[in-house]
Structures are given as structure tokens and as C-alpha cells.
C-alpha positions as CSV (number, residue, x, y, z in Angstrom):
1,M,-9.4,-9.9,-11.4
2,T,-10.7,-8.6,-14.6
3,K,-9.3,-5.4,-16.1
4,Q,-12.3,-3.4,-14.9
5,Q,-11.9,-4.8,-11.4
6,R,-8.2,-3.9,-11.2
7,K,-9.0,-0.4,-12.5
8,V,-11.5,0.3,-9.7
9,F,-9.3,-1.4,-7.1
10,F,-6.3,0.7,-8.2
11,F,-7.9,4.1,-7.9
12,L,-9.6,3.2,-4.7
13,L,-6.2,2.3,-3.3
14,L,-5.0,5.8,-4.4
15,G,-7.8,7.2,-2.4
16,V,-7.5,8.2,1.2
17,I,-8.8,5.4,3.4
18,A,-10.3,7.9,5.8
19,F,-7.9,7.8,8.7
20,L,-4.7,6.3,7.2
21,S,-2.6,9.3,6.2
22,V,-3.6,11.1,9.5
23,C,-2.6,8.1,11.6
24,A,0.7,7.8,9.6
25,Y,2.0,10.8,11.4
26,M,1.7,9.0,14.8
27,A,3.0,5.7,13.4
28,I,6.3,6.9,11.9
29,S,9.5,6.9,13.9
30,P,10.3,9.8,16.3
31,V,13.1,10.8,13.9
32,G,10.5,11.1,11.1
33,R,8.2,13.2,13.2
34,Q,11.1,15.5,14.1
35,I,11.9,16.0,10.4
36,V,8.3,16.9,9.7
37,Q,8.2,19.4,12.5
38,Q,11.5,20.9,11.4
39,F,10.1,21.7,7.9
40,I,6.7,23.0,8.9
41,P,6.3,26.5,7.6
42,L,5.6,29.5,9.9
43,A,1.9,30.2,9.6
44,G,1.4,33.7,8.5
45,Q,4.5,34.1,6.3
46,N,3.9,32.2,3.1
47,A,0.8,30.6,4.5
48,V,-2.6,31.7,3.5
49,A,-5.0,31.6,6.4
50,L,-8.1,29.5,5.4
51,V,-10.9,30.0,7.8
52,D,-14.5,28.8,7.9
53,P,-16.7,31.4,6.2
54,A,-19.1,31.2,9.1
55,A,-16.4,32.2,11.5
56,P,-14.4,35.1,10.0
57,D,-12.7,36.0,13.2
58,Q,-10.7,32.8,13.4
59,T,-6.9,32.9,12.6
60,T,-4.5,30.3,11.4
61,Q,-2.8,28.6,14.4
62,D,-0.8,25.6,15.2
63,I,-1.9,23.4,18.1
64,G,1.1,22.3,20.2
65,M,3.6,23.2,17.5
66,Q,6.5,25.7,17.7
67,A,6.5,28.1,14.8
68,L,9.5,27.7,12.6
69,P,10.9,29.6,9.6
70,T,9.6,28.4,6.3
71,I,11.8,26.6,3.8
72,I,9.0,25.6,1.4
73,P,9.7,26.9,-2.1
74,T,7.3,29.4,-3.4
75,P,7.2,29.4,-7.3
76,T,7.4,32.9,-8.8
77,N,4.7,32.1,-11.3
78,I,1.7,30.2,-10.0
79,V,-0.7,29.1,-12.7
80,I,-4.2,28.0,-11.7
81,V,-5.8,25.7,-14.3
82,P,-9.5,26.0,-14.2
83,I,-11.3,23.0,-12.8
84,V,-14.6,21.9,-14.3
85,P,-17.1,21.2,-11.6
86,T,-19.5,18.4,-12.4
87,D,-21.5,18.2,-9.2
88,Q,-23.9,20.9,-8.2
89,K,-23.6,19.8,-4.5
90,L,-20.3,21.6,-4.4
91,S,-21.2,25.1,-3.5
92,I,-19.4,28.2,-4.7
93,A,-18.0,28.7,-1.2
94,I,-16.5,25.2,-1.3
95,T,-15.1,25.4,-4.8
96,A,-13.4,28.7,-3.7
97,Q,-11.9,26.9,-0.8
98,M,-10.7,24.1,-3.1
99,D,-9.1,26.7,-5.3
100,D,-7.2,28.2,-2.3
101,I,-6.0,24.8,-1.2
102,Q,-4.7,24.1,-4.7
103,M,-2.7,27.3,-4.6
104,D,-1.3,26.3,-1.2
105,V,-0.4,22.8,-2.3
106,E,1.3,24.1,-5.5
107,R,3.4,26.4,-3.3
108,I,4.4,23.6,-1.0
109,R,5.0,20.9,-3.6
110,G,6.5,23.2,-6.3
111,L,4.6,21.5,-9.1
112,Q,2.0,22.8,-11.5
113,P,-1.1,21.2,-13.0
114,A,-1.0,20.4,-16.7
115,H,-4.6,19.5,-17.4
116,K,-8.1,20.3,-16.2
117,I,-9.3,18.2,-13.3
118,I,-13.0,17.4,-12.7
119,R,-14.2,17.7,-9.1
120,R,-17.0,15.5,-7.9
121,N,-18.7,14.9,-4.6
122,L,-20.3,11.5,-4.1
123,T,-22.4,10.3,-1.2
124,N,-21.3,7.2,0.6
125,E,-24.3,5.5,-0.9
126,A,-23.2,6.4,-4.5
127,L,-19.7,5.2,-3.7
128,S,-21.1,1.9,-2.4
129,D,-23.2,1.5,-5.6
130,M,-20.2,2.3,-7.8
131,V,-18.0,-0.2,-6.0
132,S,-20.7,-2.8,-6.2
133,E,-21.5,-2.3,-9.9
134,D,-17.9,-1.8,-11.2
135,F,-15.9,-4.1,-8.9
136,L,-17.8,-6.5,-6.7
137,D,-20.5,-7.5,-9.2
138,S,-17.9,-8.5,-11.8
139,Y,-15.7,-10.2,-9.3
140,S,-16.8,-13.8,-9.6
141,M,-17.2,-16.1,-6.6
142,E,-14.5,-18.3,-8.2
143,E,-12.1,-15.4,-8.3
144,I,-12.8,-14.5,-4.7
145,S,-12.4,-18.2,-3.6
146,D,-9.1,-18.4,-5.4
147,Q,-7.8,-15.3,-3.8
148,V,-8.8,-16.7,-0.4
149,L,-7.1,-19.9,-1.2
150,V,-3.8,-18.1,-2.0
151,F,-4.0,-16.2,1.2
152,Q,-4.7,-19.5,3.1
153,L,-1.7,-21.2,1.5
154,L,0.5,-18.3,2.6
155,G,-0.9,-18.6,6.1
156,L,-2.6,-15.2,6.2
157,I,-6.3,-16.1,6.6
158,D,-8.6,-19.1,7.1
159,R,-10.0,-20.9,4.0
160,D,-13.6,-19.9,4.8
161,Y,-12.9,-16.2,5.2
162,D,-15.6,-14.0,3.7
163,L,-13.4,-11.7,1.5
164,K,-16.3,-10.3,-0.6
165,N,-18.0,-9.0,2.5
166,L,-14.8,-7.4,3.6
167,Y,-14.4,-5.6,0.3
168,E,-18.0,-4.4,0.4
169,N,-17.5,-2.9,3.9
170,L,-14.1,-1.5,3.4
171,Y,-14.5,0.2,0.0
172,G,-18.1,1.2,0.6
173,N,-17.5,3.0,3.9
174,S,-13.9,3.8,4.6
175,I,-12.9,6.2,1.8
176,A,-12.7,10.0,2.3
177,G,-11.7,10.8,-1.3
178,Y,-9.6,9.6,-4.2
179,Y,-7.9,10.8,-7.4
180,D,-8.7,8.8,-10.6
181,H,-5.8,9.3,-13.0
182,S,-7.6,7.8,-15.9
183,T,-10.4,10.5,-15.8
184,K,-8.4,13.2,-14.1
185,E,-11.1,13.5,-11.4
186,I,-10.8,14.3,-7.7
187,V,-13.8,12.6,-6.0
188,M,-14.7,13.7,-2.5
189,I,-17.1,11.6,-0.4
190,D,-19.9,13.3,1.5
191,A,-18.0,16.6,1.6
192,Q,-21.1,19.0,1.6
193,E,-19.8,20.7,4.8
194,F,-16.1,20.6,3.6
195,S,-14.9,20.3,7.2
196,G,-11.3,20.1,8.3
197,Q,-10.9,16.4,7.4
198,D,-12.4,17.1,3.9
199,R,-10.0,20.0,3.4
200,T,-7.0,17.9,4.5
201,T,-8.1,15.1,2.2
202,Y,-8.5,17.5,-0.7
203,A,-4.9,18.7,-0.1
204,H,-3.8,15.0,-0.3
205,E,-5.7,14.2,-3.4
206,Y,-4.7,17.4,-5.2
207,T,-1.1,16.4,-4.6
208,H,-1.9,13.2,-6.6
209,A,-3.2,15.3,-9.4
210,L,0.1,17.3,-9.4
211,Q,2.2,14.1,-9.3
212,D,0.2,12.7,-12.2
213,A,0.7,15.8,-14.3
214,A,4.5,15.9,-13.6
215,F,5.4,12.2,-13.6
216,D,2.5,10.5,-15.5
217,F,1.1,7.6,-13.4
218,G,0.0,5.5,-16.3
219,G,3.0,6.2,-18.6
220,N,6.4,6.9,-17.0
221,L,5.5,5.2,-13.7
222,H,3.8,2.3,-15.4
223,R,0.9,2.3,-12.9
224,T,-1.4,0.2,-15.2
225,N,-3.4,-2.9,-14.5
226,E,-1.4,-5.0,-16.9
227,Y,2.0,-3.9,-15.8
228,C,1.2,-4.2,-12.1
229,A,-0.2,-7.7,-12.6
230,Q,3.2,-8.8,-13.7
231,N,5.3,-6.4,-11.4
232,S,3.6,-6.3,-8.0
233,E,6.8,-5.4,-6.1
234,Y,7.5,-2.5,-8.3
235,C,4.0,-1.2,-8.1
236,S,3.9,-1.6,-4.3
237,A,7.1,0.5,-4.1
238,V,5.8,3.2,-6.5
239,Q,2.5,3.3,-4.6
240,A,4.4,3.9,-1.4
241,L,6.4,6.7,-3.1
242,I,3.2,8.3,-4.4
243,E,1.3,8.1,-1.0
244,G,4.4,9.0,1.0
245,D,4.8,12.2,-1.0
246,A,1.1,13.1,-0.8
247,T,1.0,12.4,2.9
248,L,4.1,14.6,3.6
249,T,2.6,17.4,1.5
250,E,-0.8,17.0,3.2
251,W,0.9,17.4,6.6
252,L,2.9,20.4,5.5
253,W,-0.4,22.0,4.3
254,F,-2.2,21.1,7.5
255,Y,0.5,22.6,9.8
256,G,1.3,25.6,7.7
257,Y,-1.9,26.6,5.9
258,S,-5.0,25.1,7.6
259,S,-7.3,27.1,9.9
260,F,-7.8,26.7,13.6
261,K,-11.2,25.2,12.8
262,D,-9.6,22.6,10.5
263,K,-7.4,21.4,13.3
264,E,-10.3,21.4,15.7
265,D,-12.4,19.4,13.2
266,L,-9.7,16.8,12.7
267,Y,-9.1,16.5,16.4
268,Q,-12.8,15.8,16.9
269,Y,-12.9,13.5,13.9
270,E,-10.1,11.3,15.3
271,I,-12.0,11.0,18.6
272,V,-15.3,9.9,17.2
273,Y,-14.1,8.0,14.0
274,D,-15.5,4.5,14.0
275,T,-12.6,2.1,13.2
276,E,-14.8,-1.0,13.3
277,V,-14.4,-1.8,9.6
278,Y,-10.6,-1.4,9.8
279,N,-10.4,-3.4,13.1
280,A,-12.3,-6.3,11.4
281,L,-9.6,-6.7,8.7
282,P,-7.2,-9.6,9.0
283,A,-4.1,-8.6,10.8
284,F,-1.9,-8.7,7.7
285,M,-4.3,-6.6,5.8
286,Q,-4.4,-3.9,8.4
287,D,-0.7,-3.5,8.1
288,D,-0.7,-3.8,4.4
289,F,-3.2,-1.0,3.9
290,T,-1.1,1.3,6.0
291,F,2.2,0.4,4.3
292,P,2.3,3.1,1.7
293,Y,1.2,5.8,4.2
294,V,3.5,4.8,7.0
295,Y,6.6,3.3,5.3
296,G,6.1,5.4,2.2
297,T,6.2,8.5,4.3
298,E,9.3,7.4,6.1
299,F,11.0,6.8,2.7
300,V,10.0,10.2,1.4
301,L,11.1,11.9,4.6
302,A,14.5,10.3,4.2
303,L,14.7,11.9,0.8
304,Y,13.3,15.2,2.0
305,E,15.9,15.5,4.7
306,I,18.7,15.3,2.2
307,D,17.5,17.6,-0.5
308,G,13.8,18.5,-0.1
309,Y,11.4,18.0,-3.0
310,D,14.1,18.3,-5.6
311,L,15.4,14.8,-4.6
312,I,11.8,13.5,-4.3
313,D,11.2,14.7,-7.9
314,A,14.4,12.9,-9.0
315,V,13.3,9.7,-7.4
316,F,9.9,9.8,-9.3
317,K,12.0,9.7,-12.5
318,T,14.0,6.7,-11.3
319,P,11.5,5.1,-8.9
320,P,12.2,2.4,-6.2
321,L,11.8,-1.1,-7.5
322,S,10.9,-3.1,-4.4
323,T,9.4,-2.9,-0.9
324,E,12.9,-3.5,0.3
325,H,13.8,0.0,-1.1
326,I,10.9,1.5,0.8
327,L,11.7,-0.2,4.1
328,H,15.4,0.6,3.7
329,P,15.9,4.0,2.0
330,E,19.6,3.7,2.3
331,R,19.6,0.7,0.0
332,Y,17.9,2.8,-2.8
333,P,18.9,2.6,-5.7
334,Q,21.9,0.2,-5.4
335,D,20.3,-2.9,-4.0
336,M,18.5,-4.1,-7.1
337,P,16.0,-7.0,-6.7
338,I,16.9,-10.3,-8.3
339,D,14.5,-11.4,-11.1
340,I,13.3,-14.9,-10.4
341,Q,11.1,-16.5,-13.0
342,L,9.5,-19.9,-12.3
343,M,8.3,-22.0,-15.2
344,D,4.7,-23.0,-15.6
345,Y,4.3,-26.4,-14.0
346,S,0.7,-27.0,-15.3
347,P,1.8,-29.5,-18.1
348,L,3.7,-31.5,-15.4
349,L,0.8,-31.5,-13.0
350,G,-1.9,-32.5,-15.5
351,N,-5.0,-31.0,-17.0
352,D,-7.0,-30.7,-13.8
353,W,-4.5,-28.2,-12.4
354,I,-4.8,-24.5,-13.2
355,Q,-2.6,-21.6,-12.2
356,I,-4.5,-19.1,-9.9
357,D,-1.7,-16.8,-9.0
358,R,1.9,-15.9,-9.8
359,S,3.5,-13.0,-8.0
360,T,6.3,-11.8,-5.7
361,L,6.2,-11.7,-1.9
362,G,9.0,-9.3,-1.4
363,E,10.5,-8.3,1.9
364,W,7.3,-6.7,3.1
365,Y,5.0,-9.7,2.6
366,I,7.6,-12.1,4.0
367,R,7.7,-9.9,7.1
368,L,3.9,-9.9,7.2
369,G,3.7,-13.6,6.9
370,F,5.9,-14.0,10.0
371,T,4.4,-11.2,12.1
372,K,0.7,-11.1,11.1
373,P,-0.3,-14.7,10.1
374,G,-3.9,-15.8,10.2
375,N,-3.3,-17.5,13.5
376,A,-1.6,-15.3,16.1
377,A,0.0,-18.4,17.7
378,W,2.2,-18.7,14.6
379,A,3.6,-15.2,14.8
380,L,7.2,-14.5,15.3
381,P,8.5,-11.5,17.3
382,E,8.7,-8.4,15.2
383,V,12.5,-7.9,15.6
384,E,13.2,-11.5,14.7
385,A,10.9,-11.5,11.7
386,S,12.3,-8.2,10.4
387,R,15.8,-9.4,10.7
388,A,14.9,-12.6,8.8
389,A,13.1,-10.8,6.0
390,E,15.5,-8.0,5.4
391,G,18.1,-10.2,3.6
392,W,15.6,-10.7,0.8
393,G,17.1,-10.5,-2.7
394,G,14.2,-11.7,-4.9
395,D,11.5,-14.3,-5.1
396,Q,8.5,-15.6,-7.0
397,Y,5.7,-17.9,-6.1
398,I,3.0,-19.7,-8.1
399,A,-0.3,-21.1,-6.7
400,Y,-2.3,-23.9,-8.4
401,R,-5.8,-25.3,-7.8
402,N,-7.2,-28.7,-8.9
403,T,-10.5,-28.0,-10.6
404,S,-11.8,-31.5,-9.8
405,T,-10.8,-31.8,-6.1
406,G,-10.2,-28.2,-5.0
407,E,-6.7,-29.2,-3.8
408,A,-4.0,-26.6,-3.9
409,I,-0.3,-26.2,-4.5
410,L,2.2,-23.5,-3.5
411,I,5.6,-23.2,-5.1
412,S,7.9,-20.5,-3.7
413,L,11.5,-19.9,-4.6
414,S,13.4,-17.1,-2.9
415,E,17.0,-15.8,-3.2
416,W,18.9,-14.1,-0.3
417,D,21.7,-11.6,-0.3
418,T,24.2,-13.8,1.6
419,L,24.4,-17.2,3.1
420,Q,24.0,-15.6,6.5
421,D,20.7,-14.0,5.3
422,R,19.5,-17.3,3.9
423,N,20.3,-19.1,7.2
424,E,18.5,-16.4,9.2
425,V,15.3,-16.8,7.2
426,W,15.8,-20.6,7.4
427,E,15.8,-20.5,11.1
428,A,12.7,-18.3,11.1
429,L,10.9,-20.7,8.8
430,K,11.8,-23.6,11.1
431,V,10.1,-21.9,14.1
432,Y,7.2,-20.7,12.0
433,G,6.7,-24.2,10.5
434,G,6.7,-25.8,13.9
435,D,4.0,-23.5,15.1
436,R,1.9,-23.8,12.0
437,W,2.3,-27.5,11.1
438,N,3.6,-28.9,14.4
439,A,6.6,-31.2,14.7
440,P,8.3,-32.0,11.4
441,V,8.1,-35.6,10.2
442,E,11.6,-35.4,8.6
443,I,14.6,-33.2,9.4
444,A,17.8,-33.1,7.4
445,A,20.6,-30.6,7.2
446,D,19.1,-28.7,4.2
447,E,15.5,-29.9,4.2
448,I,12.6,-30.1,6.6
449,K,9.3,-31.8,6.0
450,W,5.9,-31.4,7.7
451,Q,2.7,-33.3,7.2
452,K,-0.7,-32.0,8.5
453,D,-4.2,-32.7,7.5
454,D,-4.2,-32.9,3.7
455,Q,-0.9,-31.1,3.1
456,V,2.7,-32.1,2.7
457,I,5.1,-29.2,3.3
458,T,8.8,-28.9,2.7
459,I,11.4,-26.2,2.9
460,S,14.9,-26.9,1.4
461,R,18.0,-24.8,0.8
462,Q,20.9,-24.7,-1.6
463,G,23.3,-21.8,-2.3
464,N,21.6,-18.6,-1.4
465,Q,18.1,-19.9,-2.3
466,I,15.2,-21.4,-0.3
467,L,12.5,-23.5,-1.9
468,W,9.1,-23.8,-0.1
469,L,6.5,-26.3,-1.4
470,I,3.0,-27.1,-0.2
471,T,1.3,-30.0,-1.9
472,P,-1.8,-32.2,-1.2
473,S,0.1,-35.5,-1.3
474,Q,3.6,-37.0,-1.3
475,E,3.1,-38.1,-4.9
476,V,2.7,-34.4,-6.0
477,M,5.6,-33.4,-3.7
478,D,7.9,-35.9,-5.4
479,L,6.8,-34.8,-8.8
480,L,7.6,-31.1,-8.1
481,Q,10.9,-31.8,-6.3
482,S,12.1,-33.7,-9.4
483,V,12.1,-30.4,-11.4
484,F,14.4,-28.8,-8.7
485,P,17.3,-31.3,-8.8
486,L,19.8,-28.9,-7.1
487,F,17.7,-28.9,-3.9
488,P,17.9,-31.9,-1.5
């Protein structure tokens, strides 16, 4: 991706994919839901009843929730920084509601804005045009093809998958709003009515603005295109922290400050919402898009249960470094990821070979590879896959493409916490490999080899490490294995 593509892609990911943060409440564990309910404020004490102007007799209520005493901190000095409206489609009544929501979110989150924020309201058509002009039009077919090739090597989608069409549908139709930290803008999508789902989305996105003011997305948190291109695990973990915090704050606003009509609107929205675009995503991508909202919220709830937002604020200053930290909050911050750096093998392979990707899978993507592969017949049971992936210590992979033949190579080196962890993932890989590539052609104590179609595949182990190679021929396999002499 070019710098501009990554910029657009990044702030769209910070947006609310219409239903994700709402569905996260249903997806988190029963313990997590219990914690949320425990800390929901009593509507009517610190809460400000926000009702639809057309229905002044409505009162703030909870649907199916027991009223509980509030523990949300209320700052003694609440400062409202004026927001500069740039879109005349936002009426005075709507901007007044936005101001009220901001005050509520500041009370809940205990943070204050530090800069002016521009509010905009785009139509879905304008959003689609922006995505097309700023992202998709500059995303070459070669880049798209290479991304599909990497996903295919990892067993996540088929080689002929139409990824560009997926992005067009997803980012052109599934976003309710987003915060752009580079321009300090909150952008709402088709919010002329400012219904319950719009108001809830605004609470979520304003939380991002407060986070950015307090913790500096692009500075202290290193959420930049360049840094994330080299540190994908870290950025996935930080995104989960950011979205988990915003989702929790959104829920607390919804249950403590929203109007009866807000709840009614959201209930109706969930009934009629068309999930066709989401359901059309590859299985791994469905789970990956919900990761920061579901597991990020679980992570933040674990912190909140210990010491509320004070601990969450402290974690923003020393953020999690891996998806392992997010999946296992009890391992934060002690279980540090192992830094694995593979050399560039292009000189060894020859001039026709170019590197098309270098990144880290992490515990989360290893789990996805086992549970949500491109072919459901390859999938391992969730419990077995989670157990195998959770011993992750660190990894790196590189993918290459031959510019003359289109052939591809995958080199993946991973390190595991213990020999037992290594052996668990080894056994999982044996089962997965048998399902994906059929019976192995060679089996030794520490190496297994498959051959299928135009691919030669090996997994080998030594110490706490596992080496996974996919090559187009035995000749290339022998060449690569020669630079890993410690492996069988």
C-alpha cells in the first residue's frame, strides 16, 4: 500500500463499522457483560436525559437493566472546547445534541479535549467517492494481487478472490462514522436525522477524540503508517486498546445517558440492519474486523474491573505490545513478545524474486489460520486451535513473488514459550497440513513434507522454534533450507 492508501485505510479502521461495537456487547463473555452492568450509572443522578426534540415527554430509561449506583467520575471543571462545524447539513438542533453528548462522554471518561474538532456529515455516496478516489483508485491491481497471494499462501482465501470489490463494498457501505486524528475531524455518515444509532456512534467517535488529545495517536502511541508497516502486532494491540476503551465508554453512555428513543432506535436498527456485506467477507476477515471491538473490550474490561479508567489511562502510557496481551490480559505487561528478524533472501533467490510482504502473524492470526481458513474443511476445533496458538512467543514471515512466473514463496519462523507449547502447535500443524495438502510425502521426527499441485511444503522444528516453508519446487526448497542449518 502507498502512504495515502494506508492513511485512508487506518482512519476507516478507526471508524465504527456500523454494527461492530454494538454487537461486541453480545459477543463478550458473560463475566464481561456482568462487569459492564455493574458499572452502568443510575439514569437520573449524574446522567443528563437526552430526548428527541420532537418528543419532549420522553424520559431516560433503561430497557431490561436494573438501576445501579453510579461510580463514574464527574470532573469538577468541565471545559467544552468549541467545535467548528463545516457542514451545513448538521442543524442547530443536532449540533446542540452533539455538545450534550460530548459533556456526557467527558464525565464518563474523565478526559478533556485539547483542540478544536471539526464535525462533518457525509452522505454514503460521498464516502464511497472518497474511498474510491483516495484509496482504491491508487491501489494498483498488482498490489491487490500481491495481497491476495499472501492471504492464499497463509491459507485464508482462494487465489482468485476479488479483494478490490470487497473493499469497495465494505468501506463504501458499512461505516457509521469515524474520527480522523490527522485532521481532528469527526465524520458522521448520513446523520441528518441523528437517530439513536447516530448518537451512540458519536459517543464512540468523540471518545477517540479525547483519547487522541490525552495520549496522542500519532506521537506517543506511534499509530503512523510507517511505524505500523513495521510493527503490525503492536499496532493491532493498540487498536484493540483504543477501540475497547471507546466501546466501553459508548456502552456506559448508552446505558446511563441515552434517551428511551435512542434505545428504541437502536433496537429497531439491529432488527433491520442488512449484514449482507459483512456476511460476504471471508471467514477470517469477519473475525479480524471484530477483534478490536470484542477482544479489545474484554481487555479493557479486565483493567476497568481492577481500577477503572485510572488503570486504562496508565495502560495507554505503556500500551500492550501484541495480540497475545489483548487475548490474555493477565499476561500484560510481563509476557514480552520475542523479536524475530529474518534476513532478506532475495539475493539468494535471484533477480526474478521480489519481496511482497514481511510481517508478524502473532497469536491472533495463527488462531485465525487454524479456525477460519479459506476452506472450512481445513479448520481445527476452536478449543484445540486456541490452545495451540496461545503458546506463541514471537514470529516473522516473508512472502516472495517471481515476477516472471508468478510463483510464490512463504518463509515463516516462529518461537514458542516452551517445548510443550512448540509441540502443541506442531501437532496442530500436522492435522491442518493433512487437511490442506493431504497425506505427507515424507515424515521424520522433526520434519514433515507435503507436495501438492505446484507447491512443496515443509514444517520443521528445533529448540522452541518452528520453520514453515512453502516453495514452488524442491530446488527452491533445498536452497532455502540451506540457510537454516539448525533445522532438519
